[in-house]
C-alpha positions in Angstrom: -0.2 0.3 0.0 1.3 3.5 -0.7 2.6 5.3 2.1 -0.3 8.7 1.1 -2.8 6.2 2.5 -0.8 4.8 5.6 -0.9 9.5 6.5 -4.3 9.8 5.5 -4.7 6.6 8.3 -5.0 8.2 11.9 -5.0 5.0 13.5 -2.1 3.5 11.8 -0.3 6.0 12.0 -0.7 5.8 15.7 0.8 2.7 15.7 3.9 4.4 14.3 3.7 7.4 16.6 4.0 4.7 19.9 7.1 2.7 18.6 5.0 -0.3 17.1 7.6 -1.8 14.5 5.1 -1.6 11.2 4.9 -1.8 7.9 3.2 -1.8 4.7 3.1 -4.5 2.3 0.7 -4.8 -0.8 -2.8 -4.8 0.8 -1.0 -5.3 4.2 -0.7 -4.4 7.7 2.2 -6.4 9.1 3.5 -5.5 12.9 6.9 -7.3 13.5 8.7 -7.8 16.8 5.6 -9.6 18.6 7.0 -10.7 22.2 4.8 -14.3 23.0 5.7 -17.2 24.9 6.4 -20.1 22.9 5.8 -24.3 24.4 9.2 -24.3 25.9 8.0 -21.4 27.7 10.9 -18.9 26.2 10.0 -15.4 25.2 10.6 -15.4 21.6 9.0 -12.9 18.4 6.6 -13.2 15.4 4.9 -11.1 13.1 1.1 -9.9 13.3 -0.7 -9.8 9.7 -3.7 -7.9 8.3 -5.3 -7.3 5.2 -6.1 -3.3 5.1 -9.7 -2.9 4.1 -9.8 0.4 1.7 -12.7 2.5 0.2 -12.4 5.2 -2.3 -8.8 4.7 -2.0 -9.0 5.3 1.5 -8.4 3.3 4.9 -11.3 2.0 6.1 -12.6 0.6 9.1 -11.2 -3.3 9.5 -13.8 -5.6 7.0 -12.3 -8.5 9.7 -12.0 -9.8 12.9 -8.8 -12.2 12.3 -5.0 -11.9 11.6 -2.4 -13.8 10.8 0.6 -15.1 12.4 4.5 -15.7 11.3 5.8 -17.4 14.3 5.4 -20.4 16.2 1.8 -20.9 18.0 2.4 -18.7 21.0 1.3 -20.1 25.0 0.1 -19.8 28.0 1.8 -19.3 31.0 1.6 -22.8 31.3 2.9 -23.4 27.6 -0.2 -24.6 26.7 -1.8 -22.7 22.8 -3.8 -20.3 23.8 -7.0 -21.4 23.0 -9.3 -19.1 23.4 -7.6 -17.4 20.0 -7.5 -20.5 17.9 -8.4 -20.4 14.3 -6.7 -22.4 12.1 -2.7 -23.6 12.2 -1.4 -23.8 8.4 1.2 -21.9 6.1 0.2 -19.9 3.6 1.6 -17.5 0.9 -0.5 -14.3 0.9 1.5 -12.8 -1.9 4.3 -10.1 -2.0 6.8 -13.0 0.3 4.6 -13.0 2.8 4.2 -16.5 4.7 2.2 -16.8 7.5 1.7 -19.9 9.5 -1.8 -19.2 12.0 -4.7 -17.1 11.8 -6.3 -15.5 15.1 -9.6 -15.4 15.9 -10.8 -12.5 18.3 -14.2 -10.8 18.0 -15.5 -7.8 20.1 -19.2 -7.6 19.7 -19.4 -4.6 17.5 -16.2 -5.7 15.7 -13.2 -3.2 15.9 -13.6 0.2 14.9 -9.9 0.8 12.9 -6.6 -0.6 13.3 -5.3 0.5 15.9 -7.9 -1.3 18.5 -7.5 -4.6 16.4 -3.4 -4.9 16.3 -3.0 -4.3 19.6 -5.8 -5.8 21.8 -4.2 -9.0 19.4 -0.9 -7.7 21.0 -2.0 -7.9 24.0 -3.2 -10.8 23.7 0.1 -12.2 23.0 2.2 -10.7 25.0 0.4 -11.0 28.2 2.1 -14.8 29.0 5.4 -13.3 27.8 5.6 -10.4 30.1 4.6 -13.1 32.7 8.3 -14.1 32.8 10.0 -10.6 31.7 7.9 -7.5 32.1 10.5 -5.4 30.3 9.3 -7.4 26.8 7.6 -5.4 24.4 6.5 -4.3 20.8 6.8 -0.8 21.0 10.8 -1.4 19.5 10.6 2.3 17.8 12.2 0.3 15.0 12.0 2.2 11.8 11.9 0.1 8.6 12.1 1.4 6.0 9.8 0.5 3.2 10.1 0.9 -0.9 7.5 2.3 -3.2 7.7 0.7 -5.9 5.2 1.6 -8.4 2.0 -0.5 -9.4 1.0 -1.2 -12.8 -2.5 -0.4 -11.4 -3.3 3.0 -10.5 -4.9 2.1 -7.2 -4.2 -0.9 -5.4 -6.6 -4.5 -6.0 -8.6 -4.6 -2.9 -11.0 -7.1 -4.8 -7.4 -9.6 -4.2 -6.8 -9.0 -1.0 -9.8 -9.0 0.4 -9.7 -12.6 -0.9 -6.0 -13.4 0.2 -5.0 -14.3 -3.2 -2.4 -11.7 -3.8 0.1 -15.1 -4.3 -2.0 -16.3 -7.2 -2.6 -13.1 -8.8 1.2 -12.2 -9.0 1.7 -15.9 -11.3 0.9 -12.4 -14.1 3.0 -10.2 -13.1 5.0 -8.2 -14.6 4.4 -10.3 -18.7 3.9 -8.6 -21.8 0.8 -9.4 -23.3 0.0 -8.6 -27.2 -3.7 -8.7 -28.0 -4.1 -8.3 -32.3 -7.7 -6.9 -32.8 -9.5 -5.4 -31.1 -13.3 -6.2 -32.2 -15.4 -7.7 -30.3 -13.3 -10.6 -28.9 -10.5 -8.5 -28.4 -12.2 -5.1 -27.0 -13.4 -7.9 -23.8 -10.1 -9.5 -23.2 -8.2 -6.5 -22.8 -11.6 -5.8 -20.0 -10.7 -8.9 -18.5 -6.5 -8.8 -18.6 -6.3 -4.7 -17.9 -7.5 -5.7 -14.9 -4.7 -8.0 -13.8 -0.7 -6.9 -12.7 0.9 -8.1 -16.2 3.5 -6.3 -16.6 2.5 -4.4 -20.1 -0.8 -4.8 -22.7 0.1 -3.8 -26.2 -3.0 -3.5 -28.7 -3.0 -3.8 -32.5 -5.4 -3.1 -34.4 -5.4 -0.3 -37.4 -9.6 0.1 -37.7 -11.3 2.5 -36.2 -14.1 2.3 -33.3 -17.4 3.0 -35.6 -21.0 2.9 -34.1 -21.7 -0.9 -34.9 -18.6 -1.6 -32.6 -20.3 0.0 -29.8 -23.0 -3.1 -29.9 -20.2 -5.6 -29.2 -18.0 -4.5 -27.0 -17.8 -3.9 -22.9 -18.5 -0.4 -21.9 -20.2 2.0 -23.5 -20.3 5.3 -25.6 -22.0 8.7 -26.1 -22.9 10.0 -29.6 -20.5 12.6 -29.5 -17.5 10.0 -28.5 -18.5 8.0 -31.6 -18.7 11.1 -33.9 -14.8 12.0 -33.0 -14.2 8.2 -35.1 -10.9 7.6 -33.7 -8.5 4.8 -33.8 -10.0 1.2 -31.9 -6.2 0.4 -30.0 -6.7 4.8 -28.9 -10.3 4.1 -28.0 -9.2 1.0 -26.2 -6.2 2.6 -24.6 -8.2 5.6 -23.1 -10.3 3.8 -21.7 -8.6 1.6 -19.6 -5.7 3.6 -19.4 -7.8 4.8 -16.0 -7.0 1.5 -14.2 -3.5 0.3 -15.8 -0.8 1.8 -16.0 1.1 0.5 -19.2 -1.4 -0.1 -22.1 0.3 0.3 -25.8 -2.1 1.6 -28.5 -0.4 0.5 -31.7 -2.6 2.0 -34.5 -1.8 -1.0 -37.4 -3.1 -3.8 -38.8 0.1 -6.7 -38.3 1.6 -7.8 -41.6 4.6 -9.0 -43.1 5.8 -5.5 -43.3 6.1 -5.2 -39.5 5.0 -8.5 -37.7 8.6 -8.2 -35.9 6.7 -6.3 -33.8 5.3 -9.1 -32.1 8.8 -10.4 -31.2 8.9 -8.5 -27.5 5.5 -10.0 -26.1 5.3 -13.2 -23.5 2.0 -14.4 -24.4 -0.2 -13.0 -27.5 -4.3 -13.5 -28.3 -5.3 -13.3 -31.6 -8.6 -12.3 -32.6 -9.0 -11.8 -36.6 -10.3 -13.3 -39.3 -7.9 -13.0 -41.8 -6.0 -15.9 -42.7 -3.4 -14.9 -44.0 -2.1 -12.5 -41.8 -3.2 -15.5 -39.5 -0.3 -17.7 -40.9 1.9 -15.0 -41.0 1.7 -14.3 -37.3 1.4 -17.7 -36.4 4.6 -18.6 -38.2 6.5 -15.5 -36.6 5.7 -16.4 -32.8 6.4 -20.2 -33.6 9.5 -18.9 -34.6 9.9 -17.1 -31.9 8.9 -19.5 -29.2 5.6 -17.2 -28.2 2.7 -18.6 -26.8 -0.5 -17.2 -28.1 -4.4 -18.0 -28.6 -6.5 -18.1 -31.4 -9.8 -16.9 -31.0 -12.7 -17.5 -33.3 -16.5 -17.2 -33.8 -19.0 -18.7 -35.6 -22.3 -17.4 -35.3 -25.5 -18.7 -38.0 -29.2 -17.3 -38.7 -31.1 -20.1 -39.0 -34.8 -19.2 -39.5 -35.5 -16.9 -36.9 -33.3 -17.9 -34.5 -29.3 -17.9 -34.1 -26.7 -20.7 -33.5 -22.9 -21.3 -33.5 -19.4 -22.3 -32.0 -16.4 -20.6 -30.1 -13.3 -21.7 -30.7 -10.3 -21.1 -28.5 -7.4 -22.8 -29.4 -4.0 -22.4 -28.3 -0.7 -23.0 -29.0 2.3 -23.6 -27.1 6.3 -24.3 -27.6 5.0 -27.6 -25.9 2.2 -28.1 -28.2 2.6 -26.3 -31.9 1.1 -28.8 -34.6 -3.0 -28.8 -34.5 -3.1 -25.1 -35.5 -2.3 -26.2 -38.9 -4.3 -29.3 -39.0 -7.9 -27.5 -39.3 -8.2 -26.5 -36.0 -8.0 -22.7 -36.9 -9.6 -22.2 -40.6 -7.9 -20.5 -42.8 -11.3 -19.0 -44.8 -11.4 -15.2 -45.0 -15.1 -14.1 -43.9 -15.7 -12.8 -47.6 -14.7 -15.7 -49.0 -17.6 -17.7 -47.1 -21.1 -17.2 -49.0 -23.4 -18.2 -45.9 -21.6 -15.7 -43.5 -22.5 -12.9 -42.6 -20.1 -12.3 -39.7 -22.6 -12.3 -36.8 -21.3 -10.6 -33.7 -23.1 -10.9 -30.4 -21.9 -9.3 -27.2 -22.4 -11.8 -25.3 -20.6 -14.8 -27.5 -17.9 -12.3 -27.8 -17.0 -11.9 -24.1 -17.5 -15.4 -23.4 -15.1 -16.1 -25.8 -12.9 -13.6 -24.3 -13.6 -15.3 -20.6 -12.9 -18.9 -22.5 -9.3 -17.3 -23.8 -8.0 -15.3 -20.8 -9.1 -18.6 -18.3 -6.9 -20.8 -20.7 -4.3 -17.9 -20.7 -4.8 -18.2 -16.8 -4.7 -21.6 -16.7 -1.1 -21.7 -18.6 0.4 -19.5 -16.2 -0.6 -21.4 -13.0 -3.4 -18.8 -11.7 -6.3 -21.5 -12.0 -6.0 -25.8 -11.9 -6.1 -27.4 -15.0 -7.1 -31.2 -15.0 -7.7 -31.2 -18.6 -5.0 -29.0 -20.2 -6.7 -28.7 -23.1 -5.2 -26.9 -26.7 -8.5 -26.8 -28.1 -12.0 -26.1 -27.0 -15.6 -25.4 -28.7 -18.3 -24.7 -27.4 -22.0 -24.9 -29.5 -24.6 -22.5 -28.1 -27.8 -24.5 -29.9 -26.5 -27.8 -27.2 -25.2 -26.2 -24.2 -21.8 -28.0 -25.6 -18.2 -27.6 -24.3 -16.0 -30.0 -25.8 -12.2 -30.1 -25.3 -9.7 -31.8 -27.3 -5.9 -32.0 -28.5 -5.5 -33.0 -24.4 -1.6 -33.1 -23.5 -0.3 -34.5 -21.2 
């Protein structure tokens, strides 16, 4: 968490001022050098850890009475665990290299009004047995801990992840350089999802302009005035999502044989275009560079007075490549298909993007993956999801 948030939080600032050894890492408040008694009746020191609740970019009232602890199980003067606060004992990684061993629960009738009351209450409970044997021990060390303020890729903290305590999972996506080719319906929804992660950079590639029909198959909403500006899609979306993510780069170009080299520094690429010859060029370049990618596809047809169709998600990594050339990816341009009218619907584009982003996250260990499929199709009318090209 940024130091400016602490300066606007009188309760946490009071902990600093009273000499507690406080540190802020991510969205967690750490209080070090808490004296307690272990099972051998030795006075040792541990660290209390609490997530920090933020509302409208300000520290608010604690949203949980539970705290985590780094150290052995704290004991009473008889060397037995302090059962009154026992909650859970298991080693967990909260992210930011914060590894905790226990969690404690001590809930006042109306909860804790602020972090000062919460943290000092646990200090009293943990330190009392240690002070029974040595009344000189205290958590007020007045030690100053220097914290490096590294700039996040997000303009404001991801309190959604910290509340759920999945920061360690979220960090698996950090520092990645992501490319999205094609900012139509599917590509724009992919951007919406990826912009909410800790990836290092997001590069957008599309030479088309944002027109009225695009507004009906993309996330968010635009005004008539914005439509009349007729800007490039990449600039339109970069302006929106740069409000949240700091490192979004707009490239107002169509990828072709002359500029495909711009992709060589990407860590992962989402491909959301129809033109087959361009796809082939992109595939070859990414394969040669050893870059993983996902190609998306939608095929919607009108049958009488309703729509049917299929959503496709095809993955390629260094572990498995050949299937993209073996009929898994259609290489017929829309203009060549007499039966096709290039029907796109917002929720279908969004679902295609969901499948692509979830598959990408599985590849990075964010989600558990038991299938490891490299080709997946979803058929609308029969509500059927089929995994193919499963890799061992």
